[in-house]
VOPAGU-2260 file (C-alpha; in pm, 1 decimal, decimal comma):
REM VOPAGU-2260
SITE   aa  ch    i         X         Y         Z
SITE  UNK   A    0    8081,0    1896,8    5556,6
SITE  UNK   A    1    8357,6    1647,7    5471,6
SITE  UNK   A    2    8174,1    1363,5    5644,4
SITE  UNK   A    3    7847,6    1463,4    5472,3
SITE  UNK   A    4    8027,1    1430,1    5139,0
SITE  UNK   A    5    8165,0    1089,0    5234,2
SITE  UNK   A    6    7818,4     976,3    5341,8
SITE  UNK   A    7    7673,7    1093,2    5009,3
SITE  UNK   A    8    7938,8     904,7    4811,1
SITE  UNK   A    9    7894,9     591,6    5022,7
SITE  UNK   A   10    7518,0     592,3    4977,0
SITE  UNK   A   11    7559,3     648,3    4601,5
SITE  UNK   A   12    7794,0     349,0    4588,5
SITE  UNK   A   13    7539,4     135,3    4774,6
SITE  UNK   A   14    7265,0     240,6    4533,3
SITE  UNK   A   15    7475,7     164,7    4224,4
SITE  UNK   A   16    7581,0    -175,5    4358,9
SITE  UNK   A   17    7236,1    -302,6    4455,2
SITE  UNK   A   18    7059,5    -158,1    4148,7
SITE  UNK   A   19    7311,7    -313,0    3913,1
SITE  UNK   A   20    7305,5    -643,2    4102,3
SITE  UNK   A   21    6937,9    -683,0    4009,7
SITE  UNK   A   22    7008,0    -624,3    3638,9
SITE  UNK   A   23    7327,6    -829,2    3617,1
SITE  UNK   A   24    7168,8   -1134,9    3780,3
SITE  UNK   A   25    6882,3   -1113,5    3529,7
SITE  UNK   A   26    7126,9   -1097,5    3237,8
SITE  UNK   A   27    7336,7   -1375,9    3391,3
SITE  UNK   A   28    7032,4   -1601,5    3357,6
SITE  UNK   A   29    7019,2   -1534,5    2982,7
SITE  UNK   A   30    7396,1   -1585,6    2952,1
SITE  UNK   A   31    7409,2   -1920,6    3132,3
SITE  UNK   A   32    7102,2   -2053,4    2951,8
SITE  UNK   A   33    7244,8   -1951,1    2613,1
SITE  UNK   A   34    7573,9   -2126,5    2686,7
SITE  UNK   A   35    7385,4   -2434,6    2807,3
SITE  UNK   A   36    7168,9   -2453,1    2493,8
SITE  UNK   A   37    7459,6   -2387,9    2258,1
SITE  UNK   A   38    7361,7   -2040,9    2133,0
SITE  UNK   A   39    7631,3   -1797,7    2022,0
SITE  UNK   A   40    7702,0   -1529,8    2286,1
SITE  UNK   A   41    7891,5   -1228,8    2150,8
SITE  UNK   A   42    7902,5    -998,4    2452,4
SITE  UNK   A   43    7832,1    -997,6    2823,7
SITE  UNK   A   44    7834,7    -631,9    2925,5
SITE  UNK   A   45    7802,5    -483,1    3271,2
SITE  UNK   A   46    7690,9    -121,0    3231,1
SITE  UNK   A   47    7631,8      60,5    2904,4
SITE  UNK   A   48    7828,6     317,4    2705,2
SITE  UNK   A   49    8184,6     312,5    2578,8
SITE  UNK   A   50    8378,8      23,2    2734,5
SITE  UNK   A   51    8637,7     114,4    2996,9
SITE  UNK   A   52    8749,8    -250,1    3012,8
SITE  UNK   A   53    8704,3    -534,9    2766,0
SITE  UNK   A   54    8842,1    -886,1    2729,1
SITE  UNK   A   55    8746,5   -1173,1    2496,1
SITE  UNK   A   56    8743,9   -1519,7    2654,0
SITE  UNK   A   57    8618,4   -1827,3    2471,6
SITE  UNK   A   58    8471,3   -1617,9    2192,7
SITE  UNK   A   59    8271,0   -1398,5    2431,9
SITE  UNK   A   60    8359,3   -1032,6    2482,9
SITE  UNK   A   61    8325,8    -941,1    2849,2
SITE  UNK   A   62    8310,8    -566,3    2898,3
SITE  UNK   A   63    8257,3    -299,1    3160,9
SITE  UNK   A   64    8081,2       9,8    3026,4
SITE  UNK   A   65    8118,9     371,7    3130,5
SITE  UNK   A   66    7753,2     433,7    3223,5
SITE  UNK   A   67    7684,9     262,9    3560,8
SITE  UNK   A   68    7334,6     135,8    3491,1
SITE  UNK   A   69    7242,4    -223,5    3410,9
SITE  UNK   A   70    7391,9    -439,8    3139,1
SITE  UNK   A   71    7307,2    -677,1    2855,5
SITE  UNK   A   72    7394,9   -1005,4    2685,3
SITE  UNK   A   73    7426,2   -1002,0    2305,0
SITE  UNK   A   74    7277,5   -1326,6    2165,6
SITE  UNK   A   75    7237,3   -1272,8    1787,7
SITE  UNK   A   76    7047,4   -1599,0    1730,1
SITE  UNK   A   77    6773,7   -1491,9    1970,4
SITE  UNK   A   78    6670,7   -1166,0    1802,0
SITE  UNK   A   79    6834,5    -859,4    1643,5
SITE  UNK   A   80    6901,6    -604,7    1917,5
SITE  UNK   A   81    7142,9    -358,8    1755,2
SITE  UNK   A   82    6941,7     -60,5    1882,0
SITE  UNK   A   83    7048,8    -147,0    2235,2
SITE  UNK   A   84    7353,9    -371,4    2206,4
SITE  UNK   A   85    7532,3    -220,8    1904,9
SITE  UNK   A   86    7624,2    -386,3    1574,3
SITE  UNK   A   87    7659,9    -762,9    1572,6
SITE  UNK   A   88    7999,4    -898,4    1481,0
SITE  UNK   A   89    7851,8   -1194,3    1291,9
SITE  UNK   A   90    7599,5   -1223,7    1009,7
SITE  UNK   A   91    7286,7   -1402,6    1125,6
SITE  UNK   A   92    7252,1   -1576,3     789,9
SITE  UNK   A   93    7573,3   -1769,2     862,1
SITE  UNK   A   94    7483,2   -1868,4    1217,8
SITE  UNK   A   95    7339,5   -2216,9    1280,3
SITE  UNK   A   96    6960,8   -2229,5    1328,2
SITE  UNK   A   97    6818,6   -2242,9    1678,8
SITE  UNK   A   98    6514,6   -2441,2    1788,3
SITE  UNK   A   99    6219,8   -2238,2    1918,7
SITE  UNK   A  100    6237,4   -2431,1    2248,2
SITE  UNK   A  101    6598,4   -2317,3    2299,6
SITE  UNK   A  102    6493,7   -1956,1    2237,9
SITE  UNK   A  103    6213,0   -1988,7    2491,1
SITE  UNK   A  104    6448,9   -2137,4    2751,8
SITE  UNK   A  105    6706,4   -1859,6    2703,5
SITE  UNK   A  106    6443,3   -1582,3    2712,0
SITE  UNK   A  107    6271,4   -1725,1    3021,0
SITE  UNK   A  108    6599,5   -1771,2    3211,4
SITE  UNK   A  109    6632,8   -1397,7    3285,1
SITE  UNK   A  110    6296,6   -1364,6    3464,3
SITE  UNK   A  111    6362,1   -1699,3    3634,9
SITE  UNK   A  112    6690,6   -1570,4    3778,1
SITE  UNK   A  113    6515,2   -1248,0    3888,3
SITE  UNK   A  114    6256,4   -1456,8    4071,6
SITE  UNK   A  115    6538,5   -1660,1    4224,6
SITE  UNK   A  116    6721,0   -1349,7    4347,0
SITE  UNK   A  117    6393,1   -1214,2    4484,2
SITE  UNK   A  118    6340,0   -1534,4    4681,3
SITE  UNK   A  119    6699,0   -1533,8    4814,1
SITE  UNK   A  120    6661,1   -1172,4    4927,9
SITE  UNK   A  121    6319,9   -1256,1    5078,0
SITE  UNK   A  122    6484,6   -1534,6    5279,5
SITE  UNK   A  123    6742,2   -1284,9    5411,1
SITE  UNK   A  124    6463,7   -1041,2    5503,8
SITE  UNK   A  125    6281,3   -1326,3    5677,4
SITE  UNK   A  126    6592,5   -1392,5    5888,1
SITE  UNK   A  127    6710,2   -1036,9    5966,3
SITE  UNK   A  128    6365,8    -871,2    5962,8
SITE  UNK   A  129    6245,4    -546,6    5810,7
SITE  UNK   A  130    6142,4    -229,3    5997,5
SITE  UNK   A  131    5771,2    -159,8    6026,0
SITE  UNK   A  132    5591,7     108,6    6220,5
SITE  UNK   A  133    5457,2     -11,9    6553,1
SITE  UNK   A  134    5143,4     185,0    6473,6
SITE  UNK   A  135    5084,3      58,3    6120,2
SITE  UNK   A  136    4704,9      64,7    6139,3
SITE  UNK   A  137    4414,4     196,7    5935,6
SITE  UNK   A  138    4302,6     436,7    6209,5
SITE  UNK   A  139    4237,8     793,4    6093,1
SITE  UNK   A  140    4440,2    1057,4    6275,6
SITE  UNK   A  141    4369,1    1362,7    6064,0
SITE  UNK   A  142    4071,3    1475,6    5854,4
SITE  UNK   A  143    4107,5    1800,2    5659,7
SITE  UNK   A  144    3832,6    2043,4    5751,1
SITE  UNK   A  145    3597,7    2085,9    5455,4
SITE  UNK   A  146    3769,6    1808,0    5261,8
SITE  UNK   A  147    3586,6    1521,1    5086,7
SITE  UNK   A  148    3623,9    1281,0    5380,7
SITE  UNK   A  149    3510,5    1544,1    5632,5
SITE  UNK   A  150    3201,4    1621,1    5423,1
SITE  UNK   A  151    3115,3    1248,0    5421,0
SITE  UNK   A  152    3123,5    1245,1    5801,6
SITE  UNK   A  153    3460,9    1082,1    5867,4
SITE  UNK   A  154    3626,2    1164,2    6200,3
SITE  UNK   A  155    3969,3    1118,7    6359,0
SITE  UNK   A  156    3968,9     788,2    6543,2
SITE  UNK   A  157    3764,5     604,7    6278,8
SITE  UNK   A  158    3913,8     267,3    6189,6
SITE  UNK   A  159    3884,4     212,5    5813,9
SITE  UNK   A  160    3787,2    -146,1    5731,5
SITE  UNK   A  161    3734,0    -126,6    5355,1
SITE  UNK   A  162    3753,3     123,9    5070,4
SITE  UNK   A  163    3553,0      88,7    4749,6
SITE  UNK   A  164    3443,5    -258,4    4857,8
SITE  UNK   A  165    3801,6    -382,9    4912,8
SITE  UNK   A  166    3944,1    -464,7    5259,2
SITE  UNK   A  167    4250,7    -265,9    5365,7
SITE  UNK   A  168    4543,4    -362,2    5590,1
SITE  UNK   A  169    4761,0     -50,5    5586,6
SITE  UNK   A  170    4711,5     322,8    5555,3
SITE  UNK   A  171    4979,4     437,0    5310,4
SITE  UNK   A  172    5199,2     155,5    5176,5
SITE  UNK   A  173    5114,6    -122,5    4933,9
SITE  UNK   A  174    4819,0    -201,4    4712,1
SITE  UNK   A  175    4609,7    -321,0    5006,8
SITE  UNK   A  176    4625,7      24,6    5167,8
SITE  UNK   A  177    4370,3     301,3    5214,9
SITE  UNK   A  178    4573,7     531,0    4989,2
SITE  UNK   A  179    4590,9     283,9    4698,6
SITE  UNK   A  180    4223,4     189,5    4718,9
SITE  UNK   A  181    4128,2     558,4    4701,9
SITE  UNK   A  182    4360,1     608,0    4403,0
SITE  UNK   A  183    4227,7     293,6    4232,5
SITE  UNK   A  184    3860,4     383,0    4275,5
SITE  UNK   A  185    3670,7     478,6    3960,7
SITE  UNK   A  186    3330,9     607,8    4080,6
SITE  UNK   A  187    3213,9     961,6    4152,1
SITE  UNK   A  188    3194,4     866,0    4520,6
SITE  UNK   A  189    3397,3     612,7    4718,9
SITE  UNK   A  190    3214,7     386,6    4968,5
SITE  UNK   A  191    3422,0     357,2    5285,4
SITE  UNK   A  192    3333,9     128,9    5576,4
SITE  UNK   A  193    3466,6     247,4    5913,2
SITE  UNK   A  194    3445,1     111,6    6264,2
SITE  UNK   A  195    3335,4     375,6    6516,4
SITE  UNK   A  196    3260,6     299,7    6881,1
SITE  UNK   A  197    3212,2     -68,7    6805,0
SITE  UNK   A  198    2977,8     -12,4    6510,0
SITE  UNK   A  199    3037,7     -38,9    6136,7
SITE  UNK   A  200    2934,5     270,4    5940,3
SITE  UNK   A  201    2936,6     316,2    5562,6
SITE  UNK   A  202    3039,8     660,4    5438,1
SITE  UNK   A  203    3026,1     775,3    5076,6
SITE  UNK   A  204    3314,8    1012,9    5024,7
SITE  UNK   A  205    3386,5    1235,0    4730,9
SITE  UNK   A  206    3744,7    1293,2    4622,2
SITE  UNK   A  207    3973,8    1569,0    4503,4
SITE  UNK   A  208    4283,6    1600,6    4285,2
SITE  UNK   A  209    4529,6    1881,9    4361,8
SITE  UNK   A  210    4666,0    2088,6    4076,8
SITE  UNK   A  211    5015,0    2001,6    3957,2
SITE  UNK   A  212    5262,5    2165,0    3720,7
SITE  UNK   A  213    5285,2    2037,1    3363,9
SITE  UNK   A  214    5629,4    1889,8    3435,7
SITE  UNK   A  215    5505,9    1691,7    3735,0
SITE  UNK   A  216    5323,7    1360,2    3734,7
SITE  UNK   A  217    4944,3    1396,6    3709,7
SITE  UNK   A  218    4775,6    1419,9    4049,2
SITE  UNK   A  219    4585,1    1121,1    4183,4
SITE  UNK   A  220    4265,0    1100,9    4382,9
SITE  UNK   A  221    4273,2    1179,7    4753,2
SITE  UNK   A  222    4009,3    1221,4    5021,0
SITE  UNK   A  223    4235,8    1440,4    5235,6
SITE  UNK   A  224    4289,6    1231,6    5546,5
SITE  UNK   A  225    4599,5    1116,0    5732,9
SITE  UNK   A  226    4689,1     815,1    5946,3
SITE  UNK   A  227    4705,3     812,4    6320,7
SITE  UNK   A  228    5073,4     868,1    6400,6
SITE  UNK   A  229    5144,7     814,8    6766,8
SITE  UNK   A  230    5433,1    1046,1    6868,4
SITE  UNK   A  231    5700,0     781,4    6911,7
SITE  UNK   A  232    6064,3     883,9    6875,1
SITE  UNK   A  233    6226,2     687,6    6594,6
SITE  UNK   A  234    6558,7     871,1    6566,6
SITE  UNK   A  235    6726,7    1163,9    6745,0
SITE  UNK   A  236    6982,5    1386,0    6571,9
SITE  UNK   A  237    7302,2    1421,1    6774,7
SITE  UNK   A  238    7328,6    1765,4    6935,8
SITE  UNK   A  239    6967,1    1858,5    6858,5
SITE  UNK   A  240    6715,2    2008,5    7102,3
SITE  UNK   A  241    6570,7    1662,6    7168,9
SITE  UNK   A  242    6915,4    1513,0    7227,9
SITE  UNK   A  243    7034,1    1782,9    7470,4
SITE  UNK   A  244    6701,5    1763,9    7655,7
SITE  UNK   A  245    6731,9    1389,8    7712,0
SITE  UNK   A  246    6483,4    1241,6    7466,6
SITE  UNK   A  247    6598,8     911,4    7317,2
SITE  UNK   A  248    6509,3     687,8    7025,9
SITE  UNK   A  249    6231,0     453,4    7130,5
SITE  UNK   A  250    6059,0     700,6    7365,4
SITE  UNK   A  251    5681,3     729,1    7334,1
SITE  UNK   A  252    5549,1    1079,2    7409,6
SITE  UNK   A  253    5217,1    1037,8    7591,6
SITE  UNK   A  254    5156,1    1397,0    7706,2
SITE  UNK   A  255    5304,4    1748,7    7706,6
SITE  UNK   A  256    5240,7    1972,7    8007,7
SITE  UNK   A  257    4966,1    1734,5    8113,3
SITE  UNK   A  258    4787,5    1745,9    7775,4
SITE  UNK   A  259    4745,7    1384,5    7649,8
SITE  UNK   A  260    4864,6    1313,9    7294,8
SITE  UNK   A  261    4705,1    1051,3    7076,2
SITE  UNK   A  262    4830,7    1171,6    6739,3
SITE  UNK   A  263    5141,4    1356,3    6622,6
SITE  UNK   A  264    4925,0    1633,8    6473,6
SITE  UNK   A  265    4814,7    1726,4    6828,2
SITE  UNK   A  266    5170,9    1812,9    6931,4
SITE  UNK   A  267    5204,1    2129,3    6718,8
SITE  UNK   A  268    4934,2    2343,1    6888,6
SITE  UNK   A  269    5066,7    2258,2    7236,7
SITE  UNK   A  270    5420,8    2353,5    7135,3
SITE  UNK   A  271    5308,0    2678,3    6968,1
SITE  UNK   A  272    5118,0    2780,4    7280,8
SITE  UNK   A  273    5428,9    2737,3    7499,4
SITE  UNK   A  274    5708,3    2891,2    7289,9
SITE  UNK   A  275    5983,7    3037,5    7507,7
SITE  UNK   A  276    5885,2    2818,6    7803,6
SITE  UNK   A  277    6004,7    2491,6    7950,5
SITE  UNK   A  278    5753,7    2215,2    7894,1
SITE  UNK   A  279    5730,8    1868,1    8047,0
SITE  UNK   A  280    5729,0    1579,4    7800,4
SITE  UNK   A  281    5567,4    1279,9    7967,3
SITE  UNK   A  282    5710,4     971,9    7802,8
SITE  UNK   A  283    5710,8     596,3    7817,7
SITE  UNK   A  284    6061,6     449,6    7799,9
SITE  UNK   A  285    6118,4      74,5    7805,4
SITE  UNK   A  286    5769,0      32,5    7945,6
SITE  UNK   A  287    5830,5     275,8    8233,5
SITE  UNK   A  288    5688,7     631,2    8269,5
SITE  UNK   A  289    5931,5     922,8    8281,1
SITE  UNK   A  290    5936,8    1301,2    8239,5
SITE  UNK   A  291    6177,6    1506,5    8025,5
SITE  UNK   A  292    6188,7    1886,5    8049,1
SITE  UNK   A  293    6240,7    2064,1    7715,7
SITE  UNK   A  294    6322,2    2437,1    7696,7
SITE  UNK   A  295    6144,9    2563,2    7384,7
SITE  UNK   A  296    6294,4    2849,9    7183,8
SITE  UNK   A  297    6083,6    3168,1    7160,6
SITE  UNK   A  298    5850,2    3223,1    6866,9
SITE  UNK   A  299    6001,2    3385,7    6557,7
SITE  UNK   A  300    5856,0    3656,8    6334,0
SITE  UNK   A  301    5823,0    3415,9    6041,3
SITE  UNK   A  302    5655,8    3148,0    6260,0
SITE  UNK   A  303    5933,0    2895,0    6198,7
SITE  UNK   A  304    5834,6    2571,2    6374,2
SITE  UNK   A  305    6048,4    2418,5    6647,4
SITE  UNK   A  306    6308,6    2179,0    6510,4
SITE  UNK   A  307    6339,7    1908,5    6773,9
SITE  UNK   A  308    6579,8    1700,3    6564,1
SITE  UNK   A  309    6345,8    1401,9    6586,3
SITE  UNK   A  310    6242,4    1154,2    6321,8
SITE  UNK   A  311    5902,1    1054,1    6449,1
SITE  UNK   A  312    5767,8     699,8    6438,0
SITE  UNK   A  313    5893,0     402,1    6634,3
SITE  UNK   A  314    5951,7      84,5    6440,6
SITE  UNK   A  315    5977,2    -286,1    6510,8
SITE  UNK   A  316    6129,2    -569,0    6309,9
SITE  UNK   A  317    5885,3    -803,0    6138,7
SITE  UNK   A  318    5976,3   -1133,1    5970,9
SITE  UNK   A  319    5737,5   -1206,7    5681,2
SITE  UNK   A  320    5785,3   -1544,5    5512,1
SITE  UNK   A  321    5965,9   -1548,0    5173,7
SITE  UNK   A  322    5654,6   -1681,7    5001,2
SITE  UNK   A  323    5440,7   -1401,8    5146,8
SITE  UNK   A  324    5690,3   -1136,5    5031,5
SITE  UNK   A  325    5711,6   -1268,5    4675,4
SITE  UNK   A  326    5333,5   -1316,5    4659,6
SITE  UNK   A  327    5268,0    -961,0    4783,2
SITE  UNK   A  328    5515,4    -820,1    4528,4
SITE  UNK   A  329    5349,0   -1011,1    4243,7
SITE  UNK   A  330    5004,5    -898,7    4357,2
SITE  UNK   A  331    5121,2    -536,8    4362,2
SITE  UNK   A  332    5244,1    -538,4    4002,7
SITE  UNK   A  333    4930,1    -715,8    3878,0
SITE  UNK   A  334    4717,1    -449,2    4044,9
SITE  UNK   A  335    4932,4    -168,6    3904,0
SITE  UNK   A  336    4911,3    -305,4    3549,8
SITE  UNK   A  337    4537,5    -363,1    3593,1
SITE  UNK   A  338    4494,4      -0,8    3699,2
SITE  UNK   A  339    4704,8     116,3    3404,8
SITE  UNK   A  340    4494,3     -78,9    3155,2
SITE  UNK   A  341    4159,4      30,5    3298,5
SITE  UNK   A  342    4021,0     322,4    3090,3
SITE  UNK   A  343    3838,5     467,6    3392,4
SITE  UNK   A  344    4145,3     462,9    3618,6
SITE  UNK   A  345    4345,8     774,8    3709,1
SITE  UNK   A  346    4666,3     566,1    3713,1
SITE  UNK   A  347    4868,7     639,8    3398,8
SITE  UNK   A  348    5205,2     536,0    3258,2
SITE  UNK   A  349    5354,3     856,8    3401,1
SITE  UNK   A  350    5298,6     722,9    3753,1
SITE  UNK   A  351    5552,9     444,1    3702,6
SITE  UNK   A  352    5918,2     507,7    3789,9
SITE  UNK   A  353    6210,1     466,5    3552,3
SITE  UNK   A  354    6572,6     382,9    3641,6
SITE  UNK   A  355    6636,4     734,2    3778,1
SITE  UNK   A  356    6329,1     719,4    3999,8
SITE  UNK   A  357    6414,2     372,8    4129,8
SITE  UNK   A  358    6772,9     472,2    4209,2
SITE  UNK   A  359    6642,4     782,7    4384,9
SITE  UNK   A  360    6413,3     564,3    4597,9
SITE  UNK   A  361    6709,7     346,0    4687,5
SITE  UNK   A  362    6907,2     656,0    4787,8
SITE  UNK   A  363    6626,1     771,9    5016,3
SITE  UNK   A  364    6599,4     423,5    5165,1
SITE  UNK   A  365    6972,1     398,5    5239,8
SITE  UNK   A  366    6957,7     737,7    5414,4
SITE  UNK   A  367    6719,4     594,1    5673,5
SITE  UNK   A  368    6823,6     410,0    5986,1
SITE  UNK   A  369    6825,3      35,7    5911,2
SITE  UNK   A  370    6814,4     136,6    5545,8
SITE  UNK   A  371    6990,2    -181,6    5433,5
SITE  UNK   A  372    6704,3    -390,8    5571,3
SITE  UNK   A  373    6446,0    -174,5    5393,6
SITE  UNK   A  374    6652,9    -189,3    5072,4
SITE  UNK   A  375    6653,2    -569,7    5081,4
SITE  UNK   A  376    6274,0    -579,1    5122,4
SITE  UNK   A  377    6233,3    -321,2    4843,7
SITE  UNK   A  378    6460,8    -528,3    4618,9
SITE  UNK   A  379    6225,3    -823,7    4651,0
SITE  UNK   A  380    5951,9    -605,2    4503,0
SITE  UNK   A  381    6179,1    -469,8    4226,2
SITE  UNK   A  382    6304,1    -817,8    4127,6
SITE  UNK   A  383    5953,5    -962,0    4103,3
SITE  UNK   A  384    5840,0    -657,6    3904,7
SITE  UNK   A  385    6141,8    -689,3    3674,5
SITE  UNK   A  386    6062,0   -1055,2    3611,9
SITE  UNK   A  387    5689,8   -1012,6    3550,5
SITE  UNK   A  388    5716,2    -699,0    3335,6
SITE  UNK   A  389    5980,8    -867,2    3122,4
SITE  UNK   A  390    5738,6   -1153,9    3058,1
SITE  UNK   A  391    5491,1    -921,2    2885,5
SITE  UNK   A  392    5453,5   -1029,3    2517,5
SITE  UNK   A  393    5614,0    -711,6    2382,2
SITE  UNK   A  394    5904,9    -737,6    2136,6
SITE  UNK   A  395    6243,4    -651,0    2293,9
SITE  UNK   A  396    6119,8    -784,0    2629,9
SITE  UNK   A  397    6176,1   -1148,9    2722,3
SITE  UNK   A  398    5805,6   -1218,1    2681,0
SITE  UNK   A  399    5832,3   -1084,2    2326,3
SITE  UNK   A  400    6115,3   -1327,2    2247,9
SITE  UNK   A  401    5904,9   -1612,7    2386,8
SITE  UNK   A  402    5603,0   -1504,1    2179,2
SITE  UNK   A  403    5810,1   -1483,0    1859,1
SITE  UNK   A  404    5956,2   -1829,0    1928,8
SITE  UNK   A  405    5605,8   -1972,8    1973,7
SITE  UNK   A  406    5497,1   -1815,0    1643,5
SITE  UNK   A  407    5804,1   -1966,3    1479,7
SITE  UNK   A  408    5716,2   -2309,2    1620,8
SITE  UNK   A  409    5359,0   -2282,0    1491,9
SITE  UNK   A  410    5475,0   -2169,8    1145,3
SITE  UNK   A  411    5748,1   -2437,8    1148,4
SITE  UNK   A  412    5994,1   -2198,8     991,9
SITE  UNK   A  413    6201,2   -1903,9    1118,3
SITE  UNK   A  414    6060,9   -1556,1    1099,8
SITE  UNK   A  415    6229,4   -1339,9     835,9
SITE  UNK   A  416    6541,2   -1170,7     971,5
SITE  UNK   A  417    6434,5    -849,7     799,3
SITE  UNK   A  418    6094,9    -857,2     972,8
SITE  UNK   A  419    6262,7    -926,5    1306,5
SITE  UNK   A  420    6502,5    -635,3    1257,9
SITE  UNK   A  421    6220,8    -392,1    1182,5
SITE  UNK   A  422    6000,6    -512,8    1470,4
SITE  UNK   A  423    6281,8    -531,2    1728,1
SITE  UNK   A  424    6438,4    -197,6    1630,8
SITE  UNK   A  425    6103,4     -19,4    1630,2
SITE  UNK   A  426    6004,8    -160,3    1968,5
SITE  UNK   A  427    6351,4     -87,8    2108,8
SITE  UNK   A  428    6314,2     276,1    2010,0
SITE  UNK   A  429    5967,7     284,9    2168,1
SITE  UNK   A  430    6109,5     135,8    2489,0
SITE  UNK   A  431    6393,1     389,1    2495,8
SITE  UNK   A  432    6141,2     668,1    2438,2
SITE  UNK   A  433    5925,3     537,5    2722,6
SITE  UNK   A  434    6226,7     530,3    2956,8
SITE  UNK   A  435    6305,6     891,0    2863,7
SITE  UNK   A  436    5940,3     980,4    2926,4
SITE  UNK   A  437    5956,3     831,6    3277,2
SITE  UNK   A  438    6295,2     993,4    3337,8
SITE  UNK   A  439    6142,1    1334,2    3260,8
SITE  UNK   A  440    5900,1    1291,5    3550,5
SITE  UNK   A  441    6164,9    1130,6    3773,7
SITE  UNK   A  442    6384,4    1438,4    3729,7
SITE  UNK   A  443    6079,3    1660,2    3789,0
SITE  UNK   A  444    6029,4    1492,2    4126,0
SITE  UNK   A  445    6393,8    1552,2    4217,2
SITE  UNK   A  446    6372,9    1920,3    4120,1
SITE  UNK   A  447    6047,0    1969,8    4310,9
SITE  UNK   A  448    6179,5    1801,1    4625,0
SITE  UNK   A  449    6498,4    2011,6    4615,4
SITE  UNK   A  450    6296,3    2331,8    4650,8
SITE  UNK   A  451    6231,1    2461,5    5003,8
SITE  UNK   A  452    5874,0    2388,7    5116,5
SITE  UNK   A  453    5628,3    2677,7    5121,2
SITE  UNK   A  454    5485,7    2567,1    5453,5
SITE  UNK   A  455    5622,3    2337,8    5722,0
SITE  UNK   A  456    5421,0    2165,3    5990,5
SITE  UNK   A  457    5525,8    1996,5    6312,1
């Protein structure tokens, strides 16, 4: 229990450090650009809330807040931001004027630094690699009986080539996956091209949306299929049934009691039929066949499944180029925003994650084996998203500052401070409200996942 607590605290520390690194580097870009272009910088704050440390150096107040999330740079000549940064210590009317070009440079520096950090992290991922399933394919392993895909004629073993006219590379992850293309579809039926026994077949599948509680994110389209998951052993819990029986990480289970296994879903029925007996797991270990005998516990009255203590799914390290990683991340956010703006799409603002949701994802990532590698790859995506979303022409965001500076350049005179205050404060309140809206659903996900599942499957 003590070590579990230490692990929890250590993972929390990792999450806070990497999440705040992304924000601080972004704000550092604004800070350095403002100093370079001669703008007045009042504060450089790491974290929000009441300061627990503060020191003024060279006219700039450097502070550490009490809420460990993000930070900000107070640049009064750029735009009024009291709603987020607090009252300014200087009157804007008495500050020297700033050229629109200088405002554009300072506003663009934050996204530029985020892109730079993304590229640096992508270079590290390129060198150290990131884990990827050895069986990351688009082959169907499970089709729910009576579900939309089953009605269309889809079968386990089908290799999905395209969904809704778009080619797919993965089953679950990314915006070039089967899952995303189903979610992104807008028609009453979804054309799906599969390869079966060497032939290409076009199926027209319907779709379904499960019911969700009012405090959960709205459900998205699904055709009720699952990927082929070859029963490879990714991780074995120390002292578990698998560990004491002799199964090891990296083993590939090919058969149980002589019954060949091609998908993880096929393991459950074989195990259930042999409860209380010793079964022979035929495995492949380091390219060589072997057999491991596993004594299964007897069946229980409540039909509790056997807990082998295995995290299924073998992985390998891949080394995507930095340019490919940054390009894929940019493509993902463009597709997400495109889906959000499409009136016929099921993707809504509620499906985005706020700070709480992102930190929760980081926590889950760090819990995994090789989590630091996955976290680096995930940070590339987050940095690119942070940069691109901040470039949207919405007041308060960097793109809004750039837009206002362009308007000022066209008008050839500064925009009224009063107008700026109203626009910036109003948009700041909208942004804060939107973050609270996303946090509501982020917390809902945490609450839902903390409840014991109604049904468990092997």
